[in-house]
C-alpha positions in Angstrom: -6.1 4.1 3.6 -8.4 6.2 2.4 -8.1 9.5 4.2 -7.0 12.0 1.6 -3.9 11.6 1.7 -0.9 9.5 -0.4 -2.3 6.1 -1.4 -6.0 4.8 -1.5 -6.1 1.7 0.3 -9.2 -1.0 0.2 -8.8 -3.9 2.6 -11.5 -4.4 4.4 -12.5 -7.4 6.7 -15.2 -9.2 5.6 -15.3 -7.9 2.2 -15.8 -9.3 -1.3 -12.5 -8.8 -2.0 -12.5 -10.4 -6.2 -13.9 -7.4 -7.6 -14.6 -7.7 -11.3 -11.5 -6.2 -12.4 -9.4 -8.9 -10.3 -11.1 -11.5 -11.4 -9.2 -12.3 -14.7 -6.0 -12.0 -13.4 -6.9 -13.4 -10.2 -8.2 -16.6 -12.0 -5.0 -17.2 -13.7 -3.3 -17.7 -10.6 -2.9 -21.2 -9.7 -1.9 -20.4 -5.7 -5.0 -18.5 -5.2 -7.3 -21.0 -6.7 -5.8 -23.5 -5.0 -6.2 -21.1 -1.6 -10.5 -20.6 -2.4 -11.2 -24.3 -2.9 -8.9 -25.2 0.7 -11.2 -22.8 2.3 -14.4 -24.1 0.5 -13.5 -27.9 1.7 -12.8 -26.5 5.2 -15.6 -24.6 5.2 -18.0 -27.6 4.2 -16.0 -30.2 6.3 -16.4 -28.4 9.1 -20.2 -27.4 8.7 -20.7 -31.1 8.3 -19.0 -31.9 11.5 -20.7 -29.5 13.8 -23.7 -30.6 12.3 -23.5 -33.8 13.4 -22.0 -33.1 16.7 -24.6 -30.5 17.7 -28.2 -30.9 17.8 -30.4 -28.0 17.2 -33.9 -27.4 18.3 -36.8 -26.3 17.3 -36.7 -22.9 18.3 -33.1 -22.5 16.9 -34.5 -23.2 13.9 -37.7 -20.5 14.5 -34.8 -18.0 15.6 -33.0 -19.3 11.9 -35.7 -18.3 9.9 -36.0 -15.0 12.1 -32.8 -13.7 11.2 -32.9 -15.1 7.8 -36.5 -13.1 7.4 -34.9 -9.8 8.5 -31.6 -10.6 6.0 -33.5 -10.9 3.4 -35.9 -8.0 4.3 -33.3 -5.6 4.3 -31.5 -6.5 1.4 -34.9 -6.1 -0.3 -35.2 -2.9 1.0 -31.5 -1.7 0.2 -31.7 -3.8 -3.0 -30.8 -0.5 -5.3 -28.9 1.0 -3.0 -26.7 -2.3 -3.1 -26.2 -2.3 -6.5 -25.2 1.2 -7.1 -22.6 0.4 -4.7 -21.0 -2.2 -6.5 -21.1 -0.1 -9.7 -19.6 2.5 -8.1 -17.3 0.8 -6.1 -14.4 -1.2 -7.8 -12.8 -2.3 -4.7 -13.6 -4.4 -2.0 -16.5 -3.3 0.3 -18.7 -4.6 3.2 -22.0 -5.1 2.4 -23.3 -5.3 5.9 -24.2 -8.8 6.0 -22.6 -8.9 9.6 -25.2 -7.6 11.3 -27.1 -11.0 11.1 -24.6 -13.0 10.7 -22.7 -12.1 14.1 -26.1 -12.1 16.0 -26.5 -15.7 14.7 -22.9 -16.7 16.4 -24.4 -15.6 19.1 -28.0 -17.3 18.8 -27.5 -20.2 16.7 -25.6 -23.7 16.6 -22.3 -23.3 14.4 -24.3 -25.4 11.4 -27.4 -23.2 10.9 -25.0 -20.1 11.2 -23.5 -21.4 7.9 -27.2 -22.4 6.7 -27.5 -18.4 7.1 -24.7 -17.6 5.6 -25.7 -19.7 2.9 -29.1 -17.9 2.4 -27.9 -14.1 2.9 -25.9 -14.7 -0.2 -27.7 -16.7 -2.1 -30.6 -13.8 -2.0 -27.9 -11.3 -2.3 -26.6 -13.0 -5.8 -29.8 -13.9 -7.4 -31.7 -10.3 -6.4 -28.8 -8.1 -5.7 -26.0 -8.8 -8.1 -27.7 -10.5 -10.6 -27.9 -7.6 -13.2 -23.7 -7.2 -12.8 -22.8 -10.0 -15.6 -18.8 -9.6 -14.5 -19.9 -11.0 -10.8 -18.8 -14.6 -11.0 -20.7 -17.4 -8.9 -17.6 -18.8 -7.9 -16.7 -15.5 -5.8 -19.9 -15.2 -4.5 -18.7 -18.6 -3.1 -15.7 -17.9 -2.0 -16.6 -14.8 0.4 -19.6 -17.2 1.7 -17.1 -19.9 2.7 -14.5 -16.6 4.4 -18.1 -15.5 6.3 -18.3 -19.2 7.1 -15.2 -19.6 8.9 -15.3 -16.3 10.1 -18.3 -17.3 12.4 -16.7 -20.7 13.5 -14.0 -18.7 14.7 -16.1 -16.4 16.8 -18.1 -19.6 17.7 -15.0 -20.8 18.9 -14.5 -18.1 21.5 -18.0 -19.0 23.0 -17.0 -22.3 23.1 -13.1 -22.2 24.8 -15.1 -19.5 27.6 -18.4 -21.9 28.2 -20.8 -18.5 27.2 -24.2 -19.8 26.0 -24.2 -17.2 23.3 -26.6 -13.9 24.2 -28.4 -15.6 26.7 -25.3 -16.7 28.8 -24.0 -12.9 28.2 -27.5 -11.3 29.8 -26.7 -13.5 32.8 -22.9 -13.1 32.8 -22.9 -9.7 34.3 -19.2 -7.8 33.1 -17.5 -11.1 32.6 -20.1 -12.1 29.9 -20.5 -8.5 28.4 -16.6 -8.9 27.9 -16.8 -12.4 26.1 -19.1 -11.2 23.6 -16.8 -8.2 23.0 -14.0 -10.7 22.8 -16.3 -12.3 20.1 -16.4 -9.3 18.0 -12.8 -8.6 18.0 -11.9 -12.3 16.8 -14.9 -12.1 14.0 -13.2 -8.8 12.9 -9.5 -10.0 12.8 -10.3 -13.5 11.6 -12.1 -11.6 8.4 -9.1 -9.8 7.9 -7.0 -12.7 8.0 -9.0 -15.3 6.2 -9.3 -13.3 3.0 -5.8 -12.1 3.2 -4.5 -14.6 0.9 -6.7 -13.7 -1.8 -5.7 -10.2 -2.1 -4.6 -9.7 -5.0 -1.0 -8.3 -4.0 2.3 -9.3 -2.5 3.0 -6.6 0.1 1.2 -6.7 3.3 1.3 -4.4 6.3 -1.1 -4.0 9.1 -3.2 -1.2 6.8 -3.1 -4.1 4.2 -4.8 -6.2 6.7 -6.7 -4.2 8.7 -7.9 -1.1 6.3 -8.9 2.6 7.0 -10.2 3.8 10.0 -13.6 4.4 8.3 -14.2 0.5 6.7 -13.2 -0.4 10.4 -16.1 1.9 11.9 -18.4 0.7 9.6 -17.5 -3.1 10.1 -17.9 -2.0 13.9 -21.2 -0.7 13.2 -22.4 -3.6 12.0 -21.1 -5.7 14.3 -22.9 -3.9 17.1 -25.9 -3.8 15.6 -25.6 -7.5 15.6 -25.1 -7.6 19.1 -28.7 -5.7 19.8 -30.2 -8.0 16.9 -29.2 -10.8 18.9 -29.8 -9.3 22.4 -33.6 -8.3 20.8 -34.4 -11.9 19.8 -33.7 -13.3 23.2 -35.7 -11.1 25.3 -37.8 -9.6 23.0 -38.1 -10.6 19.3 -40.9 -7.9 18.4 -38.0 -5.3 19.0 -35.5 -6.6 16.2 -37.2 -5.3 13.4 -36.5 -1.7 15.1 -32.7 -2.8 13.7 -33.6 -2.2 10.3 -34.2 1.3 9.8 -30.9 2.6 11.2 -29.5 -0.2 9.0 -31.1 1.3 5.6 -29.7 4.5 6.9 -26.2 3.5 7.4 -26.0 1.5 4.2 -27.0 4.7 2.3 -24.7 7.1 4.2 -22.2 4.4 2.9 -23.1 4.8 -0.9 -22.8 8.5 -0.2 -19.4 7.8 0.8 -18.5 5.8 -2.0 -20.1 8.7 -4.5 -17.8 11.2 -2.7 -14.7 9.2 -3.2 -15.6 7.9 -6.6 -16.0 11.9 -7.4 -12.5 12.6 -6.5 -10.9 9.2 -7.6 -9.6 9.0 -10.9 -11.1 5.8 -12.6 -8.5 4.0 -14.5 -5.6 4.6 -11.8 -7.3 4.6 -8.5 -5.4 7.9 -7.8 -7.1 11.8 -7.0 -8.4 13.3 -10.5 -8.0 16.9 -10.9 -10.9 18.2 -8.8 -9.7 15.9 -5.4 -6.0 16.7 -6.1 -7.0 20.3 -6.2 -9.1 20.1 -3.3 -6.7 18.6 -1.3 -4.0 20.6 -2.4 -6.0 23.7 -1.8 -6.2 22.7 2.0 -2.8 22.3 2.4 -1.4 25.6 1.3 -4.1 27.0 3.3 -2.1 25.2 6.4 1.3 25.6 5.0 0.2 29.7 5.4 -0.9 29.2 8.8 2.7 27.4 10.0 5.0 28.9 7.0 5.8 25.5 5.9 6.9 25.0 2.3 5.2 22.9 -0.2 6.1 20.7 -3.2 4.3 20.2 -6.5 5.6 17.4 -9.3 4.9 17.8 -12.8 4.7 14.5 -14.2 4.9 13.1 -18.0 5.7 10.0 -19.5 7.8 10.3 -23.0 6.5 8.7 -26.0 3.3 7.4 -24.7 1.7 7.8 -27.9 3.5 5.2 -29.3 2.9 2.5 -26.5 -0.9 3.2 -27.5 -0.3 2.9 -31.3 1.8 -0.2 -30.9 0.6 -2.2 -28.3 -3.0 -0.5 -28.1 -4.9 1.6 -25.6 -5.6 -1.9 -23.3 -1.2 -1.8 -23.0 -1.1 2.0 -22.8 -3.9 1.4 -19.6 -1.6 -1.3 -18.2 1.0 1.2 -18.1 -0.6 3.7 -16.8 -1.4 1.8 -13.5 2.0 0.8 -13.4 3.2 4.0 -13.4 0.7 5.0 -11.0 1.6 2.6 -8.3 5.1 3.7 -9.1 4.9 6.7 -8.3 2.8 5.7 -5.1 5.7 4.1 -3.8 8.3 6.7 -4.6 6.6 9.5 -2.9 6.5 9.8 0.8 3.0 8.3 2.9 2.1 12.0 3.3 2.2 12.9 -0.1 -0.6 13.5 -2.4 -0.5 11.8 -6.0 -3.1 12.5 -8.9 -3.8 12.4 -12.1 -4.4 15.1 -14.6 -5.4 13.6 -17.6 -3.5 11.6 -20.3 0.2 10.8 -19.5 0.0 13.6 -17.2 0.3 12.9 -13.1 1.1 15.4 -10.4 2.1 14.7 -6.3 1.7 17.4 -3.9 4.8 17.0 -0.7 4.0 18.5 2.1 6.0 20.1 4.5 9.5 19.7 1.9 12.5 21.3 1.5 13.9 22.2 -1.6 16.5 19.2 -2.0 14.1 16.8 -0.6 11.8 18.1 -3.7 14.8 17.2 -6.4 15.5 14.1 -4.6 11.8 12.6 -4.5 11.4 14.3 -8.4 14.9 11.8 -9.0 13.6 8.7 -7.3 10.0 9.0 -9.1 12.2 9.0 -12.1 14.4 5.9 -11.5 11.2 3.9 -10.5 9.4 4.9 -13.6 12.3 4.0 -15.5 12.6 0.5 -13.9 9.1 -0.5 -14.7 8.5 -3.8 -16.5 4.8 -3.8 -17.5 3.6 -7.1 -18.2 0.3 -6.7 -20.9 -2.3 -9.1 -20.4 -3.5 -10.5 -23.4 -5.3 -13.9 -24.4 -2.6 -15.4 -26.8 0.6 -16.3 -25.7 2.6 -13.6 -27.3 1.6 -11.0 -24.5 4.4 -8.2 -24.3 6.2 -6.8 -21.5 6.7 -2.9 -21.9 10.1 -1.7 -20.5 12.2 1.7 -21.3 9.7 3.7 -20.1 10.8 7.3 -18.8 9.3 10.4 -17.6 10.1 14.2 -18.0 9.6 15.8 -14.3 8.6 19.8 -13.9 8.8 20.8 -10.0 8.3 23.4 -8.2 7.8 25.1 -4.2 5.6 27.2 -2.7 5.8 30.1 -1.7 9.3 30.9 -3.5 7.3 29.7 -7.0 3.5 31.4 -5.8 1.6 32.1 -3.1 -1.4 30.9 -4.5 -2.1 26.9 -5.8 -2.7 27.8 -9.8 0.9 29.7 -10.2 2.9 26.8 -8.2 1.3 24.5 -10.8 1.8 26.8 -13.3 5.8 27.0 -12.4 6.0 23.5 -12.3 4.2 23.1 -15.6 6.7 25.1 -17.5 9.8 23.3 -15.7 8.1 20.2 -17.2 8.1 22.0 -20.3 11.5 22.5 -19.9 12.5 19.1 -19.0 11.1 18.3 -22.3 12.8 20.6 -24.5 15.9 19.5 -22.7 15.7 16.4 -24.0 13.2 14.4 -21.7 13.7 11.9 -19.1 14.8 14.6 -16.5 14.1 17.0 -13.6 13.9 20.4 -13.8 13.2 22.7 -10.7 11.1 25.9 -11.3 
């Protein structure tokens, strides 16, 4: 959850979950590949069935052309923004196609919705993503297949309730509006559920499934625009073009948010960088000054990290840093803020914590790092597993160690070097 506290979560509904960094690891997992093939097969078979059973009229093809045309137009106008988003964002992200696909759910036969998804993703792949050489075609196909099945889930709600899409909703009063709202919720949840098996994690929670509130607001906004697009096309088609300018503005606003996050995020570990951590820590100290509460700071330094780089190479060192970042994040509380100060040094902010708890949390972090077994991915069969890691930790408490952030950090840093001089792999509290 990207809420400027604790770990950063990036599980988003209707997303591109297989980012370039994760693709190599993902492709080596047979279970996930089997799931991807299954999703694509179900999407193809279902499309063939509904195409045979539900014929399309000339007006349906006209609506398909209108939605595809507006989707392509919006993608062309926002092409540069989308490319920057892809480069900046190493995590799953929403590409805003839900505006057109959900409008298709409310207007088109199911098979034509699949055609719409295929057109939009094909265009994105060849126009917006083609310069991003690490984006494999298979990934785009999987994401498109997930969107197709998500649309079918929403179409099923309309079929079960007997609502004839947006036209029936306009004639159905409050009942019609309620069914459309239920369709929106189904689309939202189905997208999250379908993508969960493709996530590169074994730990699931409600936050992992549904993502953060900012991400959910973005997805909700695109679905609302989809409803308005469908209403406009059903009543006064020329007005549907009015959806494009606010969509482009929303797209640019999302980029600004991503750039803000990137500016405060460490690229290797996904933790806060020095600037981001200091900004949040300053806010917490100001809050603690008002509430008269205490704050702990942990300075964590990996012992003999240079040996890992010298023995196994810098890629192995990066893998260790990522594993340590995850271990620290898991060992602290969700309200704590973990950052990386560069090299092998990490820092943790512990709001509203007692002195005894600072030592307890620090020892838990030290134990979590010591228990790590980091498998280093290599192309040969001799991939090493790095064990025996340890860390020295210095801790300090606000306001005991100082009344300003720099003094508290300096006190924790001094305690860290005392731990180093004392034999390493230990905790020293200032």
